[in-house]
Structures are given as structure tokens and as C-alpha cells.
C-alpha positions in Angstrom: 110.2 62.1 114.2 109.3 60.3 111.4 107.9 56.5 113.1 110.4 54.8 110.2 113.3 56.5 111.6 115.6 53.2 111.8 116.4 53.8 115.8 113.6 55.9 118.3 114.8 59.3 119.1 112.3 60.6 120.9 113.5 64.4 120.5 113.0 63.9 117.3 109.5 63.8 117.2 109.2 67.4 119.6 111.7 68.8 116.9 108.8 67.9 114.5 106.1 69.3 116.0 107.5 72.4 117.0 108.5 72.3 113.7 105.4 71.9 112.2 103.5 74.9 114.1 106.1 76.9 113.5 105.8 76.5 110.3 102.0 76.5 110.3 102.0 79.6 112.1 104.8 81.0 109.4 102.7 80.3 106.5 98.9 81.7 108.5 100.8 84.7 109.2 101.5 84.9 105.3 97.6 84.3 104.2 96.2 86.8 106.8 98.5 89.3 105.6 98.4 88.5 100.9 94.7 86.7 101.4 96.9 84.5 98.3 95.1 80.7 99.1 98.6 79.2 98.2 99.4 80.4 101.3 96.4 79.0 103.1 96.9 76.1 101.8 100.6 75.6 102.6 99.4 76.4 106.8 96.0 73.5 106.5 98.7 71.1 105.1 101.1 72.0 108.5 97.8 71.7 111.0 97.8 68.3 108.9 101.8 67.2 109.1 101.0 67.9 113.2 98.6 65.8 114.0 100.1 63.1 111.7 102.9 63.3 113.7 101.4 62.6 117.2 99.3 59.0 115.7 103.7 58.6 115.2 105.0 59.2 118.2 102.2 57.0 119.1 102.9 54.7 116.8 107.3 54.9 117.9 105.8 55.1 121.4 103.7 51.6 121.9 104.9 49.7 118.2 101.0 49.1 117.7 100.1 49.0 114.4 96.5 50.3 114.4 98.8 53.5 114.9 99.4 53.1 111.4 96.6 53.5 110.0 95.8 57.4 111.5 98.9 58.4 110.8 99.1 58.0 107.5 95.3 59.4 106.6 97.1 62.9 108.0 100.0 61.9 105.8 98.4 61.6 102.8 95.5 64.9 103.7 99.6 66.3 104.5 99.8 65.3 100.7 96.5 66.2 99.2 96.6 70.3 101.0 100.1 70.7 99.7 99.2 69.7 95.8 95.8 72.0 96.2 98.1 74.5 97.1 100.7 73.9 93.7 97.1 73.7 91.5 96.3 76.4 93.7 99.4 79.5 92.7 99.0 82.6 93.8 95.4 82.6 93.4 92.6 84.6 95.3 91.2 81.7 95.4 91.1 77.7 94.6 89.0 77.2 90.6 89.4 73.8 90.1 89.5 71.2 92.7 88.9 68.0 90.6 92.0 66.7 91.7 91.9 67.4 94.5 88.7 65.0 95.4 89.9 62.0 92.9 93.4 61.8 95.6 90.5 61.7 98.4 89.2 59.3 96.4 91.5 57.1 96.7 92.5 57.4 100.1 91.1 54.3 101.3 93.5 52.5 99.0 96.0 54.4 99.7 96.3 54.1 103.8 94.8 49.9 103.5 98.1 49.9 101.5 99.9 51.5 103.5 98.1 49.1 106.8 99.9 46.7 104.6 102.9 47.4 104.0 103.1 48.4 107.5 102.4 44.8 108.6 103.9 42.2 106.4 107.2 44.3 105.4 109.2 46.3 108.0 108.6 50.0 108.8 111.4 50.9 106.4 108.6 49.9 103.6 106.9 53.0 104.5 109.5 55.4 104.7 110.3 54.3 100.8 106.9 55.2 100.0 105.9 58.0 101.6 109.9 59.8 100.8 108.4 59.4 97.4 105.9 60.8 97.8 106.7 63.7 99.5 109.6 64.4 96.8 107.3 64.1 93.4 104.3 66.9 95.8 107.2 69.0 96.5 108.5 68.7 92.9 105.1 68.8 92.3 105.1 72.4 93.4 108.3 73.4 92.2 107.1 72.7 88.6 103.3 74.9 89.2 105.2 77.7 90.5 108.1 78.2 87.4 105.9 81.2 86.1 107.3 82.9 89.3 109.8 85.8 88.8 111.7 87.5 91.1 114.3 86.3 93.6 111.9 85.1 96.4 110.2 82.9 93.9 114.0 81.8 93.0 115.1 80.5 95.9 111.9 79.4 97.4 111.9 76.7 94.2 115.2 76.3 94.5 114.0 75.4 98.3 111.4 72.8 96.7 114.0 71.4 94.6 116.6 70.6 97.1 113.8 69.5 99.7 113.1 66.5 96.8 116.5 65.6 96.1 116.5 65.7 99.9 113.1 63.1 99.7 114.6 61.1 97.2 117.9 60.8 99.1 116.3 58.6 101.6 114.1 56.9 99.5 117.4 55.2 98.1 118.9 55.1 100.5 116.4 52.9 102.8 114.6 51.0 100.1 118.9 50.2 99.5 120.5 49.9 102.4 118.6 49.9 104.9 115.7 47.5 103.1 119.7 45.1 102.7 119.8 45.4 106.3 124.0 46.7 105.2 123.7 50.4 105.3 127.1 51.8 105.6 128.6 54.6 107.8 127.9 57.6 106.1 123.9 56.4 105.9 124.5 56.6 109.8 122.4 60.6 109.1 119.5 58.5 108.3 118.9 58.2 112.2 118.6 62.0 112.5 117.1 63.0 109.3 113.9 64.5 111.0 116.7 67.9 112.4 117.9 67.1 109.1 114.1 68.1 107.3 113.2 70.7 110.4 116.4 73.1 108.6 115.2 72.4 105.6 112.3 73.4 105.5 113.2 76.5 107.9 114.9 77.4 105.0 111.4 76.2 102.5 109.3 79.1 105.4 112.0 81.6 105.0 112.3 81.9 101.6 107.8 81.8 101.0 108.6 85.0 103.0 110.8 86.5 101.3 108.8 85.6 98.2 105.9 87.5 99.8 108.2 90.5 100.7 109.1 90.7 96.8 105.4 89.8 96.2 104.3 93.1 98.4 106.7 94.8 97.1 105.2 94.6 93.5 101.6 94.3 94.8 103.0 97.8 96.4 104.6 99.6 92.9 101.1 98.5 91.1 99.1 99.7 93.2 101.6 103.0 92.7 100.8 102.6 89.3 97.1 102.3 89.2 97.2 104.9 91.5 99.0 107.7 89.3 96.7 106.8 86.4 93.6 107.2 88.1 94.9 110.3 89.2 96.3 111.6 85.5 92.8 110.1 84.9 90.8 112.1 87.6 92.7 115.2 86.8 91.7 115.7 83.2 89.1 115.2 83.8 88.4 117.7 86.1 89.7 119.5 83.8 87.3 118.8 81.1 84.7 120.8 80.1 81.5 118.8 80.3 79.9 120.6 76.9 82.5 120.9 74.7 84.9 117.9 76.0 88.0 120.5 75.3 90.0 121.8 78.6 88.2 124.3 80.8 89.2 127.5 82.0 90.9 126.6 85.0 92.7 124.4 83.2 94.0 127.5 81.1 94.5 129.7 84.4 96.8 126.8 86.0 98.8 127.0 82.2 99.0 130.3 83.0 100.4 130.2 86.3 103.0 127.2 85.4 106.4 128.1 85.7 108.2 129.1 82.8 108.2 130.4 78.7 106.2 128.9 76.4 107.2 128.9 73.0 104.4 128.8 70.2 101.7 130.5 69.3 98.3 131.4 71.2 94.9 132.6 69.2 92.0 133.2 70.6 88.6 133.3 69.1 84.8 134.4 70.1 81.8 133.4 68.2 79.9 137.0 66.4 77.0 137.3 67.8 75.8 134.3 68.9 73.6 135.6 71.7 71.5 136.6 68.4 71.6 132.6 67.7 70.6 131.7 71.3 67.8 134.3 71.3 66.6 133.0 67.7 67.3 129.0 67.5 66.7 128.9 71.4 69.8 127.1 73.9 70.3 123.7 72.5 70.3 125.2 69.2 73.4 127.4 71.2 74.4 124.5 73.2 74.7 122.2 70.2 76.3 124.5 68.2 78.9 125.0 70.9 79.8 121.3 71.3 80.6 120.4 67.1 82.5 123.5 67.5 84.9 121.9 70.6 84.9 118.8 67.6 86.8 121.4 65.2 89.5 122.7 67.4 89.7 119.9 69.3 90.1 117.8 65.5 92.2 120.9 63.3 95.1 121.2 66.3 98.3 118.5 66.7 98.5 116.2 69.6 100.8 118.3 71.0 99.0 121.5 70.7 95.7 122.7 73.7 92.3 123.7 73.2 90.7 125.5 76.0 87.4 126.8 75.5 88.0 130.6 77.7 84.1 130.7 78.6 81.0 131.3 76.9 81.8 131.4 74.1 85.3 132.2 73.9 88.2 130.1 73.4 91.6 129.5 73.2 93.9 127.8 71.5 98.2 126.8 72.4 99.8 125.7 69.6 103.5 124.7 70.9 106.5 125.3 68.7 104.8 126.1 65.9 104.9 129.8 63.7 103.0 132.3 64.0 102.1 132.1 59.9 101.1 128.9 60.4 99.0 129.2 63.2 97.3 132.0 61.4 96.4 129.7 58.0 95.5 127.2 60.4 92.5 129.8 62.2 91.2 130.8 58.8 90.8 127.2 57.9 88.9 126.6 60.8 87.1 130.3 60.5 85.9 129.0 56.3 84.3 125.5 57.9 82.2 126.9 60.6 81.0 129.2 57.7 79.5 125.7 56.1 78.1 124.5 59.4 75.1 122.8 59.6 73.0 122.2 62.6 70.7 119.3 62.6 66.9 120.5 61.2 68.3 123.7 60.9 70.8 123.5 57.7 73.6 125.2 57.1 74.2 128.0 59.4 76.7 129.8 58.6 78.9 130.8 62.1 81.3 133.6 62.2 84.0 134.1 64.6 87.4 136.4 64.7 89.8 135.6 66.2 93.6 136.9 67.6 97.3 135.0 67.4 100.0 136.0 69.4 103.8 134.8 69.5 104.5 133.9 73.1 108.7 133.5 72.2 110.0 134.4 75.4 108.1 136.1 77.3 104.7 134.4 80.0 102.1 132.6 78.6 99.9 135.7 80.1 101.1 138.7 77.6 101.2 136.4 74.9 97.3 135.4 75.5 96.6 139.2 76.5 97.9 140.4 73.5 96.3 137.5 71.4 92.6 138.9 73.5 93.5 142.5 72.1 94.0 141.2 68.5 90.5 139.1 68.5 88.5 142.7 70.1 90.7 144.5 67.5 89.3 142.8 64.8 85.3 142.0 65.9 85.1 145.5 66.6 86.3 146.5 62.6 84.4 143.5 61.4 81.1 145.2 63.9 81.6 148.4 62.2 81.6 147.3 58.4 78.6 145.4 59.3 77.2 149.7 60.5 78.4 150.2 57.4 76.5 147.7 54.9 73.7 148.2 57.1 73.6 152.2 57.1 74.8 153.3 53.8 75.6 157.0 53.4 73.6 159.1 52.1 74.3 160.6 48.9 
């Protein structure tokens, strides 16, 4: 019970004590589960309110004003912590303690003022000032949490607003009625205001739990989204060929085994006499050639197309929803660009490769891939025959 209540109600003291403990435990649970500073500070605040109630009980029981100073100290500490909670918001730590330090600095002045009011004036004067301070604190929390979204947050802020209005109303009634000795009948409910405050704080605690539950659901969704992103990134990384940056053989195998039909054109290309390049210039130059071919292929296709390194110096391109003549034109352009290929330290190093295409409309991708592979090897054999004929012309 608040020691300034107009009628001593000992049972209300027990309600206040039990309520402070329950609210403290509720917010401590929320803090342990979420590690949100806001809930932790509210748990501390209700612990301080519990201690304030102990001194308030002694003040009520003994009518000794010496208990007023410690009672006011813990009430003021309760206010300080709630203001700190509002400033901390839903961060994981308190970033600015300057406001708290300023409030602590004026604590002696506040306690002395309260002590003087309690001795010179009646207790209703203290009750009025205390109610106004609490109304300010709850309204300050209401304003600081205005950016929080969700039904739970709105309910919590609404509870803060109701508490603000309730304490303002308490202050007005005490100031204008009890302090003047002319309290109307309808104001007699303040004899048991502790019970009403207890109910309002219960609503506040439950709305805080609702807000926390809502934030946990949002956090779970956020973590799920992050996990999906990491999973996609990991899968994408595992599907990449480290040397060329293209999709690797495993990715191609998965693409081939995927259900459904592929709509588009499959192109298979293979470097001509690449072993001779490695033997003549070394594997480092060969790796640089493969790396640059990967960049060339990736830069020569559309965003929806896919390029794979099938193995060694063989590559596969999937032209999505593309006509065969367009795909063949694209492959011819790539071949022409490779004829002007430059290698650092060696200048222009003409690279040739054989390629073949096959349309996959209305049939499995594997069948189109096999057809394009056969077409590529037919071209490779034809070119090898032409090279042999030029190297060994028939005798006349």
C-alpha cells in the first residue's frame, strides 16, 4: 500500500508487496529469455518498488517521518530505472547513462524536498507529487516506445497510457479534494487505490509478455530468413567451380536429374588441343586461360542462362527459352573472341574450341545434352581431319 492513502489499509500493503514481487519476476523472466535491457531494467525497478513498500509500511505503521526518506529514495530509484529503461529501448545494452547520472545527482534534493513536505504538509501533498512523477515516467516510456510495431507493442503502450491517466487522476483528486478536506463520495475509491493500481500493472505485465512473444515470433522469422539466405549462399558456393567461377559438374548433374523438361538450347564446347597449351606454356597459363574463358562465357550469356564447367576444358551452356539459331550465333561470337585471346606475358594467344548445340524443347535435358556433346565431337573430329590434311597434303 502507498503510505499516503487516506485510510490505512494494511491488507493493501500485502497486495503491493506481492504485486511488486510478481511483476519483478515476470520482467526478470522476460529478460532471461530475451536479454533485452528494457525488461531487465523493469525487473530491477520492481525490486526497488518492493523495498520502497517495506519502508512505506513502516511509515504507515509507526507514523514516524524518519521512514519517509528511505521510502522516497527507493521510489525515486524506481523512477530512475524506468526512465533508463525507456531510453535503452529494446537494445541489448544501455548506450547512454548520462540521463541516469543526472537523475542520481539530484536524488539528495528530491529526498530532502519529500522529507520536508511530509513534515510540513500532510501526506496527501507527497502523494500528489509522487503520482505526478509516476505519470510522467509512464508517459515518457509510452513516447520512447512509439516506434515499436505489432499488436503486443500497441497493447503495451496502451497500458502505459492508461497508467499515466490513472496517476494523473490520482494526483488531481488528492490535490483538489483530499488536501482541501472536501472529498466527494465518488472519490472514495482512492481508499483502495492500491488494488486498482495492481490490476493496471497486471495488465501492463501481461501486455509486456505479449510484446515479447510477438518480438520472439518476429525474431524467429528473421532468423529463418537469414538461415535460408545462408543456405542459399552455401549451396551456391558449393555449386561453383573455384577456378572459373562457373557452376560446377555437381551443379550440372543436379540440373540434369531435376524433374521436368528444359525449354531452350543446350551448348557443349571443348577446347581444341588444350593439352598442348599446357605442355608448351605451363599449367599456370592453362589455368589463366580457363579462368578467363569462364569470365568470357559468364559475360556472354543472359542473366537467366546458365554456364557450367563440365570438367577439364569442357563447358556447357544452357540457353533458357532461346531459339537454336540465336544460340549458335552466340557461340560463334564467343569462338571469335577467343581467337583474339590475350595472355599476360605472351600477347595474343589464339584459342580455338569446338562446340555443338541441341534444342531441348519437349524432351529431357539429358537427351539434349548428349546430342550437343555428339555434335561437338563431330565438329572436333572434322577440324582434326582438316588440320591433318593441311599438314600432310596428298602427293602429285
